[in-house]
C-alpha positions as a Markdown table, in Angstrom:
| # | Residue | x | y | z |
|---|---|---|---|---|
| 1 | Unk | 70.6 | -133.1 | 71.5 |
| 2 | Unk | 69.1 | -130.8 | 68.8 |
| 3 | Unk | 71.4 | -128.4 | 67.3 |
| 4 | Unk | 70.4 | -124.7 | 68.2 |
| 5 | Unk | 70.8 | -121.8 | 65.7 |
| 6 | Unk | 70.2 | -118.2 | 65.9 |
| 7 | Unk | 67.5 | -117.2 | 63.3 |
| 8 | Unk | 66.1 | -113.6 | 62.4 |
| 9 | Unk | 62.2 | -113.2 | 61.4 |
| 10 | Unk | 61.0 | -109.9 | 60.4 |
| 11 | Unk | 57.2 | -109.4 | 61.4 |
| 12 | Unk | 54.5 | -107.2 | 61.2 |
| 13 | Unk | 52.4 | -105.6 | 63.9 |
| 14 | Unk | 49.7 | -103.2 | 65.0 |
| 15 | Unk | 50.3 | -101.9 | 67.8 |
| 16 | Unk | 49.1 | -98.8 | 69.7 |
| 17 | Unk | 51.3 | -97.0 | 72.2 |
| 18 | Unk | 50.9 | -93.6 | 73.8 |
| 19 | Unk | 52.6 | -91.0 | 73.1 |
| 20 | Unk | 55.0 | -89.2 | 76.1 |
| 21 | Unk | 53.0 | -86.3 | 75.9 |
| 22 | Unk | 49.4 | -87.6 | 75.3 |
| 23 | Unk | 50.5 | -90.1 | 78.8 |
| 24 | Unk | 50.7 | -86.4 | 80.6 |
| 25 | Unk | 47.9 | -85.1 | 79.4 |
| 26 | Unk | 45.8 | -87.9 | 80.4 |
| 27 | Unk | 47.5 | -88.0 | 83.6 |
| 28 | Unk | 46.8 | -84.2 | 84.4 |
| 29 | Unk | 42.9 | -84.9 | 83.4 |
| 30 | Unk | 42.6 | -88.1 | 86.1 |
| 31 | Unk | 44.8 | -86.0 | 88.9 |
| 32 | Unk | 43.4 | -84.2 | 92.2 |
| 33 | Unk | 44.4 | -81.3 | 92.1 |
| 34 | Unk | 47.2 | -80.7 | 95.0 |
| 35 | Unk | 48.9 | -84.1 | 92.8 |
| 36 | Unk | 48.7 | -81.5 | 89.3 |
| 37 | Unk | 49.9 | -78.5 | 91.3 |
| 38 | Unk | 53.3 | -80.6 | 92.3 |
| 39 | Unk | 52.9 | -81.8 | 88.8 |
| 40 | Unk | 53.1 | -78.5 | 87.5 |
| 41 | Unk | 56.0 | -77.4 | 89.7 |
| 42 | Unk | 58.6 | -79.9 | 89.0 |
| 43 | Unk | 57.8 | -78.9 | 85.4 |
| 44 | Unk | 58.9 | -75.7 | 86.5 |
| 45 | Unk | 61.7 | -76.6 | 87.9 |
| 46 | Unk | 63.3 | -78.5 | 84.9 |
| 47 | Unk | 62.0 | -76.1 | 82.6 |
| 48 | Unk | 63.6 | -72.9 | 82.3 |
| 49 | Unk | 61.1 | -71.0 | 79.8 |
| 50 | Unk | 58.2 | -71.6 | 82.3 |
| 51 | Unk | 57.5 | -69.3 | 85.3 |
| 52 | Unk | 55.4 | -69.0 | 88.1 |
| 53 | Unk | 54.0 | -65.2 | 88.5 |
| 54 | Unk | 51.8 | -63.9 | 90.8 |
| 55 | Unk | 48.3 | -63.4 | 90.3 |
| 56 | Unk | 48.6 | -59.3 | 89.4 |
| 57 | Unk | 51.4 | -59.2 | 86.8 |
| 58 | Unk | 50.6 | -57.6 | 84.0 |
| 59 | Unk | 50.5 | -59.7 | 80.4 |
| 60 | Unk | 53.5 | -60.6 | 78.3 |
| 61 | Unk | 53.5 | -59.6 | 75.0 |
| 62 | Unk | 55.3 | -61.9 | 72.1 |
| 63 | Unk | 58.5 | -59.7 | 71.2 |
| 64 | Unk | 58.5 | -60.4 | 67.6 |
| 65 | Unk | 62.3 | -60.1 | 65.7 |
| 66 | Unk | 64.0 | -59.6 | 62.0 |
| 67 | Unk | 67.0 | -60.9 | 61.8 |
| 68 | Unk | 68.2 | -63.5 | 59.4 |
| 69 | Unk | 66.6 | -65.5 | 57.5 |
| 70 | Unk | 63.5 | -68.3 | 59.1 |
| 71 | Unk | 64.0 | -71.9 | 57.5 |
| 72 | Unk | 60.8 | -73.9 | 57.3 |
| 73 | Unk | 61.0 | -75.4 | 60.9 |
| 74 | Unk | 61.0 | -72.1 | 62.0 |
| 75 | Unk | 58.1 | -70.8 | 60.2 |
| 76 | Unk | 56.3 | -73.6 | 61.5 |
| 77 | Unk | 57.5 | -73.0 | 65.3 |
| 78 | Unk | 56.3 | -69.2 | 64.7 |
| 79 | Unk | 52.9 | -69.8 | 64.0 |
| 80 | Unk | 52.7 | -72.9 | 66.8 |
| 81 | Unk | 54.5 | -69.7 | 68.9 |
| 82 | Unk | 51.6 | -67.5 | 68.5 |
| 83 | Unk | 49.1 | -69.7 | 69.3 |
| 84 | Unk | 51.4 | -70.3 | 72.8 |
| 85 | Unk | 50.9 | -66.3 | 72.6 |
| 86 | Unk | 47.4 | -65.9 | 72.7 |
| 87 | Unk | 46.9 | -68.9 | 75.1 |
| 88 | Unk | 49.2 | -67.6 | 77.4 |
| 89 | Unk | 47.3 | -64.7 | 77.3 |
| 90 | Unk | 43.5 | -66.7 | 77.2 |
| 91 | Unk | 45.0 | -68.5 | 80.7 |
| 92 | Unk | 46.3 | -65.0 | 82.3 |
| 93 | Unk | 42.0 | -63.3 | 81.7 |
| 94 | Unk | 40.9 | -67.3 | 82.9 |
| 95 | Unk | 42.4 | -67.6 | 85.9 |
| 96 | Unk | 42.0 | -63.7 | 86.2 |
| 97 | Unk | 38.0 | -64.3 | 86.4 |
| 98 | Unk | 38.4 | -66.8 | 89.2 |
| 99 | Unk | 40.6 | -65.2 | 91.1 |
| 100 | Unk | 37.1 | -62.9 | 92.1 |
| 101 | Unk | 35.6 | -65.9 | 93.8 |
| 102 | Unk | 38.5 | -67.7 | 95.1 |
| 103 | Unk | 41.7 | -64.7 | 96.0 |
| 104 | Unk | 45.5 | -66.2 | 95.8 |
| 105 | Unk | 46.9 | -64.2 | 98.4 |
| 106 | Unk | 49.5 | -64.4 | 100.6 |
| 107 | Unk | 47.1 | -65.4 | 103.5 |
| 108 | Unk | 45.3 | -68.2 | 101.5 |
| 109 | Unk | 48.9 | -69.4 | 100.5 |
| 110 | Unk | 50.3 | -69.5 | 104.2 |
| 111 | Unk | 46.8 | -70.6 | 105.0 |
| 112 | Unk | 46.7 | -73.9 | 102.6 |
| 113 | Unk | 50.5 | -75.0 | 104.0 |
| 114 | Unk | 49.8 | -75.6 | 107.4 |
| 115 | Unk | 47.1 | -77.2 | 106.7 |
| 116 | Unk | 49.2 | -79.5 | 104.6 |
| 117 | Unk | 51.9 | -79.7 | 107.3 |
| 118 | Unk | 49.4 | -80.6 | 109.6 |
| 119 | Unk | 48.4 | -83.6 | 108.3 |
| 120 | Unk | 50.0 | -86.5 | 110.4 |
| 121 | Unk | 53.3 | -88.6 | 109.9 |
| 122 | Unk | 50.9 | -92.3 | 111.1 |
| 123 | Unk | 53.9 | -94.7 | 112.7 |
| 124 | Unk | 53.2 | -98.1 | 110.7 |
| 125 | Unk | 51.8 | -101.2 | 112.2 |
| 126 | Unk | 55.1 | -102.3 | 111.3 |
| 127 | Unk | 57.9 | -99.7 | 112.2 |
| 128 | Unk | 55.7 | -99.6 | 115.9 |
| 129 | Unk | 56.2 | -103.6 | 116.6 |
| 130 | Unk | 60.1 | -103.3 | 114.8 |
| 131 | Unk | 60.7 | -100.6 | 118.1 |
| 132 | Unk | 59.3 | -103.2 | 120.7 |
| 133 | Unk | 62.0 | -105.7 | 118.8 |
| 134 | Unk | 64.9 | -104.0 | 118.9 |
| 135 | Unk | 64.2 | -103.5 | 122.9 |
| 136 | Unk | 63.6 | -106.4 | 123.4 |
| 137 | Unk | 67.2 | -109.1 | 124.8 |
| 138 | Unk | 66.2 | -111.6 | 122.1 |
| 139 | Unk | 69.2 | -112.4 | 120.1 |
| 140 | Unk | 70.6 | -111.1 | 116.4 |
| 141 | Unk | 68.9 | -114.8 | 115.3 |
| 142 | Unk | 65.8 | -114.6 | 117.2 |
| 143 | Unk | 65.6 | -110.3 | 115.9 |
| 144 | Unk | 65.9 | -111.7 | 112.6 |
| 145 | Unk | 62.9 | -114.0 | 112.9 |
| 146 | Unk | 61.3 | -111.5 | 114.7 |
| 147 | Unk | 61.3 | -109.2 | 111.5 |
| 148 | Unk | 60.1 | -111.7 | 109.3 |
| 149 | Unk | 57.0 | -112.2 | 111.5 |
| 150 | Unk | 56.3 | -109.0 | 111.5 |
| 151 | Unk | 56.4 | -108.7 | 108.1 |
| 152 | Unk | 54.0 | -111.2 | 107.3 |
| 153 | Unk | 51.6 | -109.0 | 110.1 |
| 154 | Unk | 49.0 | -108.2 | 107.6 |
| 155 | Unk | 47.4 | -104.4 | 108.0 |
| 156 | Unk | 44.3 | -105.4 | 110.5 |
| 157 | Unk | 47.8 | -107.5 | 113.0 |
| 158 | Unk | 46.8 | -111.3 | 111.8 |
| 159 | Unk | 49.2 | -113.3 | 110.8 |
| 160 | Unk | 48.2 | -114.9 | 107.5 |
| 161 | Unk | 51.2 | -117.2 | 106.6 |
| 162 | Unk | 51.1 | -119.9 | 108.8 |
| 163 | Unk | 53.8 | -121.0 | 111.2 |
| 164 | Unk | 54.5 | -124.2 | 108.8 |
| 165 | Unk | 54.3 | -122.1 | 106.0 |
| 166 | Unk | 57.4 | -119.7 | 107.3 |
| 167 | Unk | 59.6 | -122.6 | 108.7 |
| 168 | Unk | 60.1 | -123.8 | 104.9 |
| 169 | Unk | 61.8 | -120.8 | 104.1 |
| 170 | Unk | 63.9 | -120.4 | 106.8 |
| 171 | Unk | 66.9 | -122.8 | 108.8 |
| 172 | Unk | 65.0 | -122.7 | 112.0 |
| 173 | Unk | 61.5 | -125.1 | 113.6 |
| 174 | Unk | 58.0 | -124.4 | 114.0 |
| 175 | Unk | 59.0 | -124.8 | 117.5 |
| 176 | Unk | 61.7 | -121.4 | 117.4 |
| 177 | Unk | 59.3 | -119.6 | 114.8 |
| 178 | Unk | 56.7 | -120.3 | 117.5 |
| 179 | Unk | 59.0 | -118.8 | 121.0 |
| 180 | Unk | 60.0 | -115.9 | 119.0 |
| 181 | Unk | 56.0 | -115.6 | 118.1 |
| 182 | Unk | 55.3 | -115.8 | 121.7 |
| 183 | Unk | 57.0 | -112.7 | 122.3 |
| 184 | Unk | 55.7 | -110.5 | 119.9 |
| 185 | Unk | 52.2 | -111.2 | 120.8 |
| 186 | Unk | 52.9 | -109.8 | 124.1 |
| 187 | Unk | 53.1 | -106.3 | 122.1 |
| 188 | Unk | 51.3 | -103.5 | 122.0 |
| 189 | Unk | 48.8 | -103.6 | 120.5 |
| 190 | Unk | 47.2 | -106.1 | 123.2 |
| 191 | Unk | 46.3 | -109.6 | 120.1 |
| 192 | Unk | 48.7 | -108.5 | 118.3 |
| 193 | Unk | 50.1 | -111.4 | 115.8 |
| 194 | Unk | 47.2 | -113.9 | 115.9 |
| 195 | Unk | 45.9 | -116.7 | 113.4 |
| 196 | Unk | 42.3 | -115.9 | 113.9 |
| 197 | Unk | 39.5 | -113.8 | 115.5 |
| 198 | Unk | 39.1 | -115.9 | 118.2 |
| 199 | Unk | 42.8 | -116.7 | 119.3 |
| 200 | Unk | 42.7 | -113.0 | 119.5 |
| 201 | Unk | 40.2 | -112.2 | 122.0 |
| 202 | Unk | 41.2 | -115.1 | 123.7 |
| 203 | Unk | 45.0 | -112.9 | 124.3 |
| 204 | Unk | 43.0 | -109.8 | 124.9 |
| 205 | Unk | 40.5 | -111.1 | 127.4 |
| 206 | Unk | 43.6 | -112.9 | 129.0 |
| 207 | Unk | 45.9 | -110.3 | 129.2 |
| 208 | Unk | 42.6 | -108.6 | 130.8 |
| 209 | Unk | 42.2 | -111.0 | 133.2 |
| 210 | Unk | 39.5 | -113.0 | 131.9 |
| 211 | Unk | 41.0 | -116.1 | 130.7 |
| 212 | Unk | 38.8 | -118.3 | 132.9 |
| 213 | Unk | 35.9 | -116.4 | 132.4 |
| 214 | Unk | 32.0 | -117.0 | 130.8 |
| 215 | Unk | 33.4 | -114.8 | 128.3 |
| 216 | Unk | 35.8 | -117.3 | 127.1 |
| 217 | Unk | 34.4 | -119.9 | 127.2 |
| 218 | Unk | 32.2 | -117.7 | 124.8 |
| 219 | Unk | 35.1 | -117.2 | 122.9 |
| 220 | Unk | 35.9 | -120.7 | 122.6 |
| 221 | Unk | 33.4 | -122.3 | 121.8 |
| 222 | Unk | 30.4 | -120.3 | 120.9 |
| 223 | Unk | 31.9 | -117.5 | 119.1 |
| 224 | Unk | 29.4 | -118.4 | 115.9 |
| 225 | Unk | 25.9 | -118.9 | 118.4 |
| 226 | Unk | 27.0 | -115.5 | 119.8 |
| 227 | Unk | 27.5 | -113.7 | 116.7 |
| 228 | Unk | 23.7 | -115.4 | 115.9 |
| 229 | Unk | 22.3 | -114.1 | 118.6 |
| 230 | Unk | 21.3 | -117.3 | 120.0 |
| 231 | Unk | 21.8 | -116.6 | 123.4 |
| 232 | Unk | 18.8 | -120.4 | 124.3 |
| 233 | Unk | 21.7 | -122.3 | 122.9 |
| 234 | Unk | 24.2 | -120.7 | 124.8 |
| 235 | Unk | 22.7 | -120.7 | 128.4 |
| 236 | Unk | 21.8 | -124.2 | 127.5 |
| 237 | Unk | 24.9 | -125.4 | 126.8 |
| 238 | Unk | 27.1 | -123.5 | 129.7 |
| 239 | Unk | 24.4 | -123.8 | 132.2 |
| 240 | Unk | 24.2 | -120.6 | 133.5 |
| 241 | Unk | 21.6 | -117.1 | 133.3 |
| 242 | Unk | 20.9 | -114.7 | 130.2 |
| 243 | Unk | 22.1 | -111.9 | 132.7 |
| 244 | Unk | 25.8 | -113.5 | 133.2 |
| 245 | Unk | 25.8 | -114.7 | 129.1 |
| 246 | Unk | 24.1 | -110.8 | 127.8 |
| 247 | Unk | 27.2 | -109.0 | 130.7 |
| 248 | Unk | 30.3 | -111.5 | 129.2 |
| 249 | Unk | 29.1 | -110.7 | 125.5 |
| 250 | Unk | 29.0 | -106.7 | 127.0 |
| 251 | Unk | 33.1 | -107.2 | 127.4 |
| 252 | Unk | 33.5 | -109.3 | 125.0 |
| 253 | Unk | 32.2 | -106.1 | 122.6 |
| 254 | Unk | 34.8 | -104.0 | 124.7 |
| 255 | Unk | 37.7 | -106.0 | 122.0 |
| 256 | Unk | 39.4 | -105.1 | 119.4 |
| 257 | Unk | 39.1 | -107.7 | 116.7 |
| 258 | Unk | 41.6 | -105.3 | 115.0 |
| 259 | Unk | 44.5 | -104.8 | 117.0 |
| 260 | Unk | 46.2 | -103.3 | 113.8 |
| 261 | Unk | 43.8 | -101.1 | 112.2 |
| 262 | Unk | 44.8 | -98.3 | 115.2 |
| 263 | Unk | 48.0 | -98.3 | 113.0 |
| 264 | Unk | 46.6 | -98.2 | 109.4 |
| 265 | Unk | 48.9 | -96.8 | 107.3 |
| 266 | Unk | 46.2 | -94.6 | 106.1 |
| 267 | Unk | 46.4 | -91.1 | 106.1 |
| 268 | Unk | 43.6 | -88.6 | 106.5 |
| 269 | Unk | 43.4 | -87.0 | 103.5 |
| 270 | Unk | 43.6 | -83.2 | 102.7 |
| 271 | Unk | 40.4 | -82.7 | 99.7 |
| 272 | Unk | 40.3 | -79.7 | 97.7 |
| 273 | Unk | 37.1 | -79.8 | 96.0 |
| 274 | Unk | 37.7 | -78.5 | 92.6 |
| 275 | Unk | 34.1 | -77.5 | 91.7 |
| 276 | Unk | 32.2 | -75.4 | 93.8 |
| 277 | Unk | 28.8 | -74.6 | 93.0 |
| 278 | Unk | 26.8 | -71.9 | 94.5 |
| 279 | Unk | 23.1 | -70.7 | 94.1 |
| 280 | Unk | 23.1 | -67.2 | 93.5 |
| 281 | Unk | 19.2 | -65.2 | 92.5 |
| 282 | Unk | 18.1 | -69.0 | 92.3 |
| 283 | Unk | 20.0 | -70.2 | 90.0 |
| 284 | Unk | 23.6 | -73.2 | 90.9 |
| 285 | Unk | 26.8 | -71.5 | 89.6 |
| 286 | Unk | 29.6 | -73.2 | 88.8 |
| 287 | Unk | 33.2 | -72.0 | 89.6 |
| 288 | Unk | 36.4 | -73.8 | 89.1 |
| 289 | Unk | 39.0 | -73.9 | 91.9 |
| 290 | Unk | 42.1 | -72.5 | 91.1 |
| 291 | Unk | 43.7 | -71.0 | 94.3 |
| 292 | Unk | 46.0 | -73.1 | 94.1 |
| 293 | Unk | 47.3 | -73.5 | 90.5 |
| 294 | Unk | 50.0 | -72.3 | 89.4 |
| 295 | Unk | 49.7 | -68.5 | 87.4 |
| 296 | Unk | 52.5 | -70.2 | 84.3 |
| 297 | Unk | 53.4 | -68.1 | 82.7 |
| 298 | Unk | 56.2 | -68.2 | 79.5 |
| 299 | Unk | 59.5 | -66.2 | 80.5 |
| 300 | Unk | 60.8 | -62.6 | 78.2 |
| 301 | Unk | 64.4 | -63.4 | 78.5 |
| 302 | Unk | 63.7 | -66.6 | 76.7 |
| 303 | Unk | 61.0 | -65.0 | 74.3 |
| 304 | Unk | 63.7 | -62.4 | 74.3 |
| 305 | Unk | 66.6 | -64.9 | 73.0 |
| 306 | Unk | 63.8 | -66.6 | 70.3 |
| 307 | Unk | 63.9 | -62.8 | 69.1 |
| 308 | Unk | 67.6 | -62.1 | 69.0 |
| 309 | Unk | 69.2 | -62.8 | 65.4 |
| 310 | Unk | 73.0 | -63.1 | 67.4 |
| 311 | Unk | 71.2 | -66.3 | 69.3 |
| 312 | Unk | 72.9 | -68.9 | 68.5 |
| 313 | Unk | 71.0 | -71.7 | 66.4 |
| 314 | Unk | 72.0 | -74.2 | 69.3 |
| 315 | Unk | 70.7 | -72.9 | 71.8 |
| 316 | Unk | 67.0 | -71.9 | 69.5 |
| 317 | Unk | 67.4 | -75.1 | 69.2 |
| 318 | Unk | 66.7 | -76.5 | 72.7 |
| 319 | Unk | 64.6 | -73.1 | 73.7 |
| 320 | Unk | 62.5 | -74.0 | 71.1 |
| 321 | Unk | 62.0 | -77.7 | 72.5 |
| 322 | Unk | 61.3 | -76.7 | 76.1 |
| 323 | Unk | 58.9 | -74.0 | 74.7 |
| 324 | Unk | 57.0 | -76.5 | 72.7 |
| 325 | Unk | 56.6 | -78.3 | 76.5 |
| 326 | Unk | 55.7 | -74.9 | 77.3 |
| 327 | Unk | 53.5 | -75.6 | 75.1 |
| 328 | Unk | 51.2 | -78.4 | 75.7 |
| 329 | Unk | 51.6 | -78.5 | 79.4 |
| 330 | Unk | 48.9 | -74.9 | 78.9 |
| 331 | Unk | 47.1 | -76.1 | 76.8 |
| 332 | Unk | 46.4 | -79.9 | 79.4 |
| 333 | Unk | 46.2 | -77.9 | 81.9 |
| 334 | Unk | 43.3 | -75.5 | 79.7 |
| 335 | Unk | 41.5 | -78.3 | 78.6 |
| 336 | Unk | 41.8 | -80.3 | 81.8 |
| 337 | Unk | 39.9 | -76.9 | 83.4 |
| 338 | Unk | 37.0 | -76.9 | 80.6 |
| 339 | Unk | 36.8 | -80.4 | 81.0 |
| 340 | Unk | 36.3 | -81.0 | 84.9 |
| 341 | Unk | 33.3 | -77.7 | 84.3 |
| 342 | Unk | 31.7 | -78.9 | 81.0 |
| 343 | Unk | 30.5 | -82.1 | 82.7 |
| 344 | Unk | 30.5 | -80.5 | 86.4 |
| 345 | Unk | 27.8 | -78.8 | 84.4 |
| 346 | Unk | 26.2 | -81.5 | 83.4 |
| 347 | Unk | 25.6 | -82.8 | 86.8 |
| 348 | Unk | 24.7 | -79.8 | 88.6 |
| 349 | Unk | 21.8 | -79.7 | 85.1 |
| 350 | Unk | 20.6 | -83.4 | 85.9 |
| 351 | Unk | 20.9 | -83.5 | 89.9 |
| 352 | Unk | 18.9 | -80.3 | 90.5 |
| 353 | Unk | 16.1 | -82.1 | 92.6 |
| 354 | Unk | 19.8 | -83.3 | 94.5 |
| 355 | Unk | 20.8 | -80.2 | 94.9 |
| 356 | Unk | 17.1 | -78.4 | 96.4 |
| 357 | Unk | 15.3 | -81.5 | 98.3 |
| 358 | Unk | 18.9 | -84.0 | 99.2 |
| 359 | Unk | 19.6 | -88.1 | 98.9 |
| 360 | Unk | 16.5 | -89.1 | 98.0 |
| 361 | Unk | 15.8 | -87.2 | 94.4 |
| 362 | Unk | 19.5 | -88.2 | 93.8 |
| 363 | Unk | 18.2 | -88.9 | 89.4 |
| 364 | Unk | 19.9 | -92.1 | 87.7 |
| 365 | Unk | 23.0 | -90.9 | 85.3 |
| 366 | Unk | 25.7 | -92.2 | 84.0 |
| 367 | Unk | 28.9 | -91.1 | 82.2 |
| 368 | Unk | 28.1 | -92.1 | 78.6 |
| 369 | Unk | 25.3 | -89.9 | 78.9 |
| 370 | Unk | 27.6 | -87.4 | 80.0 |
| 371 | Unk | 30.5 | -88.0 | 77.4 |
| 372 | Unk | 27.9 | -87.8 | 75.0 |
| 373 | Unk | 26.8 | -84.2 | 76.6 |
| 374 | Unk | 30.0 | -82.9 | 76.8 |
| 375 | Unk | 31.3 | -84.6 | 73.4 |
| 376 | Unk | 34.1 | -86.7 | 74.8 |
| 377 | Unk | 34.4 | -90.3 | 75.3 |
| 378 | Unk | 33.0 | -92.4 | 77.9 |
| 379 | Unk | 36.8 | -93.3 | 79.9 |
| 380 | Unk | 37.6 | -89.6 | 79.6 |
| 381 | Unk | 34.8 | -88.9 | 81.8 |
| 382 | Unk | 35.6 | -91.8 | 84.3 |
| 383 | Unk | 39.6 | -90.2 | 83.8 |
| 384 | Unk | 37.8 | -86.6 | 85.1 |
| 385 | Unk | 35.5 | -87.3 | 87.7 |
| 386 | Unk | 39.1 | -89.6 | 89.1 |
| 387 | Unk | 39.4 | -88.1 | 93.1 |
| 388 | Unk | 37.7 | -84.7 | 92.2 |
| 389 | Unk | 35.4 | -82.9 | 94.8 |
| 390 | Unk | 31.8 | -81.5 | 94.0 |
| 391 | Unk | 31.4 | -78.5 | 97.0 |
| 392 | Unk | 27.7 | -77.4 | 97.3 |
| 393 | Unk | 25.6 | -76.2 | 99.4 |
| 394 | Unk | 24.3 | -79.4 | 100.4 |
| 395 | Unk | 27.6 | -80.9 | 100.9 |
| 396 | Unk | 30.9 | -82.1 | 99.8 |
| 397 | Unk | 31.1 | -85.1 | 97.6 |
| 398 | Unk | 33.1 | -86.7 | 95.2 |
| 399 | Unk | 32.3 | -86.1 | 91.7 |
| 400 | Unk | 31.7 | -89.7 | 91.3 |
| 401 | Unk | 29.3 | -89.7 | 94.1 |
| 402 | Unk | 26.4 | -88.1 | 91.5 |
| 403 | Unk | 27.3 | -91.5 | 88.7 |
| 404 | Unk | 24.5 | -94.0 | 89.4 |
| 405 | Unk | 22.3 | -96.7 | 87.3 |
| 406 | Unk | 18.5 | -96.4 | 87.6 |
| 407 | Unk | 16.2 | -98.7 | 89.2 |
| 408 | Unk | 12.4 | -98.4 | 87.1 |
| 409 | Unk | 9.7 | -97.9 | 89.3 |
| 410 | Unk | 6.5 | -98.8 | 88.4 |
| 411 | Unk | 5.2 | -95.3 | 87.3 |
| 412 | Unk | 7.8 | -96.0 | 84.6 |
| 413 | Unk | 10.2 | -93.8 | 86.3 |
| 414 | Unk | 13.8 | -93.6 | 87.4 |
| 415 | Unk | 15.0 | -93.9 | 90.6 |
| 416 | Unk | 18.8 | -94.2 | 91.3 |
| 417 | Unk | 19.8 | -96.9 | 93.5 |
| 418 | Unk | 21.9 | -94.3 | 95.6 |
| 419 | Unk | 18.4 | -92.9 | 97.0 |
| 420 | Unk | 16.5 | -96.7 | 97.1 |
| 421 | Unk | 20.2 | -97.1 | 99.9 |
| 422 | Unk | 19.1 | -94.0 | 102.0 |
| 423 | Unk | 14.9 | -95.1 | 102.0 |
| 424 | Unk | 16.6 | -98.9 | 103.8 |
| 425 | Unk | 18.9 | -96.5 | 105.8 |
| 426 | Unk | 15.4 | -94.3 | 106.9 |
| 427 | Unk | 13.8 | -97.4 | 107.1 |
| 428 | Unk | 16.5 | -99.2 | 109.7 |
| 429 | Unk | 16.6 | -95.6 | 111.5 |
| 430 | Unk | 12.6 | -95.9 | 112.3 |
| 431 | Unk | 12.1 | -99.3 | 113.0 |
| 432 | Unk | 11.1 | -101.0 | 116.0 |
| 433 | Unk | 13.9 | -102.5 | 117.9 |
| 434 | Unk | 11.6 | -105.2 | 119.7 |
| 435 | Unk | 10.9 | -106.3 | 115.8 |
| 436 | Unk | 13.5 | -105.0 | 113.1 |
| 437 | Unk | 12.9 | -105.8 | 109.1 |
| 438 | Unk | 13.8 | -108.5 | 107.6 |
| 439 | Unk | 15.6 | -108.3 | 104.2 |
| 440 | Unk | 11.7 | -109.6 | 102.7 |
| 441 | Unk | 10.5 | -107.2 | 104.4 |
| 442 | Unk | 12.0 | -104.2 | 103.6 |
| 443 | Unk | 11.6 | -105.8 | 99.8 |
| 444 | Unk | 8.0 | -105.0 | 100.5 |
| 445 | Unk | 8.1 | -101.8 | 101.2 |
| 446 | Unk | 9.9 | -100.7 | 98.5 |
| 447 | Unk | 7.1 | -102.1 | 96.8 |
| 448 | Unk | 4.6 | -99.9 | 98.3 |
| 449 | Unk | 6.7 | -97.3 | 97.8 |
| 450 | Unk | 6.5 | -98.7 | 94.0 |
| 451 | Unk | 10.0 | -99.5 | 94.0 |
| 452 | Unk | 10.5 | -103.3 | 92.5 |
| 453 | Unk | 13.8 | -105.2 | 93.6 |
| 454 | Unk | 14.6 | -108.3 | 94.5 |
| 455 | Unk | 15.5 | -109.6 | 97.9 |
| 456 | Unk | 19.0 | -110.3 | 97.5 |
| 457 | Unk | 19.5 | -106.6 | 96.0 |
| 458 | Unk | 17.8 | -105.1 | 99.3 |
| 459 | Unk | 21.0 | -107.6 | 101.0 |
| 460 | Unk | 23.4 | -106.1 | 99.2 |
| 461 | Unk | 22.1 | -102.2 | 100.1 |
| 462 | Unk | 22.3 | -103.5 | 103.4 |
| 463 | Unk | 25.9 | -104.9 | 103.6 |
| 464 | Unk | 26.7 | -101.7 | 101.7 |
| 465 | Unk | 25.4 | -99.8 | 104.1 |
| 466 | Unk | 26.8 | -101.6 | 107.3 |
| 467 | Unk | 23.5 | -102.8 | 108.4 |
| 468 | Unk | 23.8 | -105.8 | 110.6 |
| 469 | Unk | 20.6 | -108.4 | 109.3 |
| 470 | Unk | 17.8 | -107.9 | 112.0 |
| 471 | Unk | 18.3 | -110.8 | 114.1 |
| 472 | Unk | 21.1 | -108.6 | 114.9 |
| 473 | Unk | 19.6 | -105.5 | 115.0 |
| 474 | Unk | 17.4 | -107.2 | 118.0 |
| 475 | Unk | 16.7 | -105.3 | 121.7 |
| 476 | Unk | 14.5 | -106.8 | 124.1 |
C-alpha cells in the first residue's frame, strides 16, 4: 500500500469574482418590475435607514452637525452622504415627473393588489393524482408505490420512466407495479399514466366505449398513416368507406394527447409594462411606468443621529454601513431606470415604421447595435430587455421582440425575420385549402417579393408558427 501524506502547496491564479453589490445591481437590472418591487420591500424591512413614503412627501434636507472631530473615513463618508442626498432629491424629482403619467394613489394601489391577488393558484397534476390516490382502498405499501409512479409522470401526463427501471429501485416486482399503475390510469384526467401516445388515445377510447371501434383500429395500427392523411392506404387495409374513416378521425381529434396539460404548474402571469409609448402631436414619447416602485427616502431620524455628536461611535458605524447600502440601492434603481429608458428610446427610434404600419415593417435590430448607441455592453442590453414589456399604440410586446436578425433583399435592403414569418403566416391564411402551399411554393412566392430564403428556412419558420405541413392542411 503506498504511503499517504499531507502537503501544503501555494499557487497563484486569476479568478473573477463579482462583489455582492455588483451582483445585486445586475439582478436589479434583469428582474421585471414586480420582482424589483419585492426586492426593494425586502431591503426596506432589513435596512432601517430606508423609508417608503407617500409621493406627496416633501423633500428632506441633509442636516450637517458640528462637534467632535472626524477621521479620514468619516470625512470620506460625508462626501458619499452629500452625493446620496443629491441623488435622493434627483430620484424624488424623477419620481414626481412620472407621477403625471402614472399617478400612484391609494385607489391605484388597491387595484394593483386586487389584480395580484386574483392570479389563480392552480393545483398541480401530482397533487391532483395524490388526492385521488389517498381516496383508494390501497394498502400503505401500494400507496407508496403509487406515489413513486405519480412522481415519474411528466407534465403531459405520461409515465416517462419505464416500469422495468422503476422495479429495479424498489423491492417489488414489475407485475406489482403494473397493477398499481392500472389503478392510477383509472384516475382523472382520462389517459393519465400511459407510456405512449397510442396507449393514451386507446385508453381514452376505451373509457368512452369505443374500445373495439374503427377509431381504435386506426390508433392501434394506422396512426402514422392518419397523421399523413394517407386515407387510401387506411381504406385498403381496413376495407371500410372513406366516410367511416373520416368519422373515426373526427372522434380521435376530440381526444386529448396531453391529458396532464390541464394541470400545468405554469400560472398565467400578470404583466406590467415597464415602458409606455404614446403618440403625442405626431411624435412617439416614452414614459417609464414607475407607479409600482416604492418611493424611497433616507430616514430623517438616522440623519439626525449621524449629525448628533453624542451618538455613540458603534451606532454611527452601524448607521454608516446601512446608509452606504441605501446609497447603492438608490443608485442601482436610478441606473436601471435610465438604462431601460435609453434602450427603449433607441428601439422606438429604429422601429418607428413598425409602430406606424405593423409587423411587416419591423426592421432588423441587434443588441450589439443598441449597446453601441447607448454606450453599454451587449450583455447589459440582454439583461435589461429580459422579461420587460413595452406598451405601444399597436399592442404590448416584450422588448426582446424588437430584436430580430435581418434577411437581405434583392434591393440591398434588410428585412427582419419576424416580417418574413408574418408574410408566411399571411400566405397560408390566404391559400386555397384544396391546394395548400408547399414550403417550396412559399419560398418561390417570397423570391417574387425579392426575399431569398432557403426552403429549410421556410420549414423552420412554419414550425415556429405552428403551421402544419401542406398535406395536413389540405381539405377536399
